[in-house]
PASE-643128 format. One line per 2 residues: number of its first residue (from 1); their letters; for each residue x, y, z of C-alpha. Coordinates in pm, 1 decimal. Each point is the difference from the previous one (the first is absolute). Layout:
N
NUM	A	X,Y,Z; ...
END
This chain:
176
1	XX	9355.0,985.1,14329.2; 66.4,-230.6,-252.5
3	XX	-217.6,-79.9,-261.0; 89.2,-243.5,-304.0
5	XX	-190.2,155.1,-316.1; 35.7,-201.8,-325.9
7	XX	307.5,-112.4,95.5; 131.0,324.9,158.1
9	XX	92.2,49.0,357.5; -86.2,347.6,82.0
11	XX	125.6,60.5,333.9; 78.2,330.2,240.0
13	XX	263.9,229.1,-141.0; 232.7,231.0,172.8
15	XX	344.7,236.3,2.5; 176.2,-345.8,-121.8
17	XX	-208.2,-5.9,-315.4; 125.2,381.1,-105.5
19	XX	260.6,-143.7,-250.0; -206.3,-295.7,-175.0
21	XX	-276.1,275.7,17.6; 221.9,277.6,-159.6
23	XX	130.4,-273.0,-257.2; -354.1,-51.8,-100.0
25	XX	-73.2,368.3,-70.3; 340.4,51.2,-210.0
27	XX	-104.7,-331.9,-233.1; -399.3,180.8,-27.9
29	XX	264.3,362.2,-97.1; 156.7,-193.9,-267.4
31	XX	-302.5,-206.8,-133.9; -211.1,372.7,4.2
33	XX	258.7,158.9,-191.8; 73.1,-310.5,-242.3
35	XX	-327.8,54.6,-77.4; -25.3,341.6,-25.0
37	XX	-93.9,137.0,268.9; 169.9,232.0,214.4
39	XX	-237.4,177.3,160.4; -163.2,-215.5,183.9
41	XX	317.2,5.8,262.4; 289.6,164.5,-205.7
43	XX	329.6,-142.8,-114.0; 191.9,-23.2,299.8
45	XX	26.4,-305.7,249.9; -157.7,12.0,275.3
47	XX	304.0,-114.0,229.1; 201.5,328.2,-175.4
49	XX	-276.8,220.5,127.6; 37.0,89.4,401.0
51	XX	-350.2,115.4,-28.6; -124.6,-303.7,-106.4
53	XX	233.2,-261.8,213.5; -142.8,187.2,277.9
55	XX	-322.2,-21.3,-79.1; 1.5,-385.4,-37.6
57	XX	134.8,-38.7,334.8; -293.1,211.5,162.3
59	XX	-244.3,-221.8,-163.8; 163.6,-299.1,132.5
61	XX	38.7,116.3,351.5; -332.7,273.1,70.0
63	XX	-192.6,-184.4,-240.0; -132.5,-397.2,-86.9
65	XX	194.3,-189.7,-251.2; -43.3,-291.3,-140.1
67	XX	247.1,-178.3,-224.5; -111.7,-290.7,-233.0
69	XX	259.1,-250.6,-23.6; 55.1,-279.2,-245.2
71	XX	225.5,-262.0,87.5; 128.5,152.8,320.0
73	XX	91.0,322.7,-260.7; -160.9,367.3,64.1
75	XX	-206.2,45.0,-355.3; -276.3,247.3,74.9
77	XX	-72.5,274.7,274.5; -288.4,163.6,86.9
79	XX	-34.1,306.2,308.5; -321.0,33.7,190.4
81	XX	-96.3,353.8,195.5; -258.6,115.6,173.2
83	XX	-25.2,292.8,-299.1; 209.8,143.5,-296.2
85	XX	291.7,148.3,23.0; -43.7,400.3,148.1
87	XX	176.7,123.9,-301.7; -251.6,-144.7,-281.9
89	XX	-260.2,256.1,10.1; -320.6,-196.9,13.5
91	XX	-336.9,17.3,195.2; 35.7,-207.7,391.1
93	XX	-232.0,-261.6,24.4; -310.1,40.4,181.9
95	XX	57.6,-308.8,161.3; 279.7,-222.5,158.3
97	XX	187.1,-172.3,-331.4; 341.6,-193.0,-91.9
99	XX	141.3,158.8,-266.8; 250.0,-224.2,-265.3
101	XX	317.2,270.2,8.8; 224.6,-266.7,-144.5
103	XX	-49.5,-270.2,-246.7; 312.1,-126.5,-196.4
105	XX	134.4,-259.4,-161.3; 337.6,-171.3,-116.7
107	XX	-82.0,-20.4,-357.5; 225.4,-346.8,-39.4
109	XX	-343.3,-126.7,212.5; -230.3,146.9,-275.5
111	XX	-292.7,-162.1,-65.1; -70.7,-224.0,312.7
113	XX	-250.9,246.4,101.8; 183.5,102.4,308.4
115	XX	-165.9,317.9,-44.0; -381.2,-144.1,26.0
117	XX	148.6,-198.3,320.5; 108.9,260.8,203.6
119	XX	-295.9,194.5,-113.8; -257.9,-263.1,130.4
121	XX	255.3,-56.5,309.8; -120.5,394.6,34.7
123	XX	-322.1,-7.7,-44.2; -32.7,-302.4,262.0
125	XX	254.6,223.5,236.1; -242.1,275.0,11.8
127	XX	-271.4,-233.9,6.4; 145.0,-125.5,345.9
129	XX	59.1,338.9,134.1; -326.3,24.5,-12.3
131	XX	8.8,310.0,-242.4; -219.9,35.3,-313.1
133	XX	178.4,243.5,-279.3; 326.8,-110.8,-144.8
135	XX	166.6,294.2,-208.3; 299.4,10.3,-196.1
137	XX	135.9,283.7,-227.6; 157.9,-44.0,-354.1
139	XX	160.2,167.0,-311.5; -248.8,30.7,-247.4
141	XX	187.8,115.6,-247.3; 121.3,-238.3,-332.3
143	XX	-355.5,-76.9,-135.5; -152.9,-120.7,349.9
145	XX	188.7,-286.8,-13.9; 43.2,-5.1,425.1
147	XX	-368.8,85.8,50.0; -98.5,-202.0,-190.0
149	XX	175.1,-342.4,190.6; -140.5,170.1,324.0
151	XX	-345.9,-28.2,-119.5; 31.7,-378.0,-109.7
153	XX	132.1,-79.6,384.6; -376.1,184.2,78.4
155	XX	105.5,364.8,87.7; -186.0,287.2,-180.7
157	XX	155.9,343.7,-78.2; -148.5,293.4,243.8
159	XX	211.8,285.2,-94.9; 300.6,119.8,-194.2
161	XX	276.4,215.7,123.1; 298.2,175.6,-94.7
163	XX	377.4,14.3,134.9; 129.3,245.5,-230.9
165	XX	-11.3,-135.9,-321.2; -37.7,-398.0,127.9
167	XX	-396.5,-74.0,-39.9; -125.5,-242.6,239.5
169	XX	-310.8,-142.5,55.3; -127.3,-119.1,370.1
171	XX	-235.8,-374.3,2.5; -201.6,-137.8,252.1
173	XX	-159.0,-333.2,121.0; -220.6,-97.3,240.1
175	XX	87.5,-274.5,213.0; -273.3,-140.1,156.6
END
């Protein structure tokens, strides 16, 4: 399904999008590191880590990936799944859910509200699937800016978790 949201084309993604998604993730790591954030995703590029490349490949083949394009250029990505990554120590949902496994944008397109467009698309896809719960987990460090971002998009914090020393926050949104 293709949608146009605020002049941004959102389409289904797939394995052919792996290089673009890895570029987005690499640009995000550089951007975070330049801001002093080396804790969220570390300092090494995603494309340099075989396990991260494999993770992106799984997302694009086993989950529901969506790509936001600006003038035909992949500019942001969102991956939905039927639940959280099993490696994340959080409580299972008591009902069917959609789970945002990844949301990333290419920093060259910062300020275009691509994340907002993709989250709105995720809400609509969740609704159309007849599912009433949309959840996401994110990094809760750095003063909670990422948690606040999801709150501005209608999510409510539900539980915290730790992966080693990495602080995480689960957020949920009812989709009715």
